[in-house]
C-alpha angles and dihedrals in degrees: 000000000000128000137160095253132006116265106248117220118184122191106204139167125144090215120079127227098043097119092255098144093040090052092046093051094049093048090048093051091045089056092046090052088054091057099261123143104234129186121188134201121200112204095183097085091173100058099020089191096162097044091043088054091056092044088054089048092054091048091052092049091051095044094049094036092233135131117244124180105243147169135243106242129195126190113219122211133170099354126142115231093258091049090049091050090053091047092051092049091050096048099039099055108139094008123132097211138025115203120193122190113197130200121260094251140067106285130164093225092048090052090051092049090051093053092049096053125116086197117026113196117195111186114199136176111242097259139100088244088068094035087062088075088068102033148332124255133205113263095229106032099027088223116150110258104170142015117237124238088253094053090049090050092054092043090055091046091053091050090051090048089052090059090050093054091080098039099040102020088238119160122238116268113262109215114198122186107204116206108215127186094019090156090070094060123098111242098244092047090048090055091051091050091048090052093048092047091049091051093046094046090060090053100047104020108243129141125222128226134181111251137186126319124229104274131162090220092074092059093042093055096053097085091054095039089228124140135204087262093066096092113181092033100064102062120228111351119217125221093264091054092051089051089051090054088052090052090054092049089052093049095051090048091049092055089064093210120182119264106075089168089074115103118249115277095254093052093045092049097050 
């Protein structure tokens, strides 16, 4: 794939434990399997979950003497936003996609990465605790009463991007709120969250997509750096694992990333 500038995907949520790094890794590997050149930047220099995943993946490939599609990953520490922008430009030359994984806390560099994204992915657990990142709801009616600081930040960034469309021919930011762990939500509460998300999406312009369920397999694969796409290297997959692969296929399709000439995930990962 060849394009004028890499497509920038930022995975951001100021709350931890939403499956942000797991989602980022699987999307990155899915793109690598489809032939894309992907470079990743891990802004959480303490945990380094994404870069550690790819280090484990490289170790497994060397130990087993196999080839695994992978991603170049850089850990970022103590850079100002303008320095980070220059670093990204230098290290993503010729790449098709930039993937940025941000820490689960308020961070100036994470905010900057969110505003720079072509596709902003905000994973959230299906609960009003996580919804609070986007907006506040009434306690009785569950109607949205106020935008959060984060939603206002992204709204302003999208307005600014709209002005750049004419001057720099830059596409509008696509903000996708990914609902992870939906199976752990009680049905009535899920309906309330769906209603609140639908109302909020009209106000700030994001889309929603179904994400990844809570599965032990995601944690078990971390030490090896393998993903559910690495068929032939995982042993016999159970039914739940096959369903998880289907979830991942659906998520990548829902992101509507450029590069429709790529083969479907299953064909590319054979």
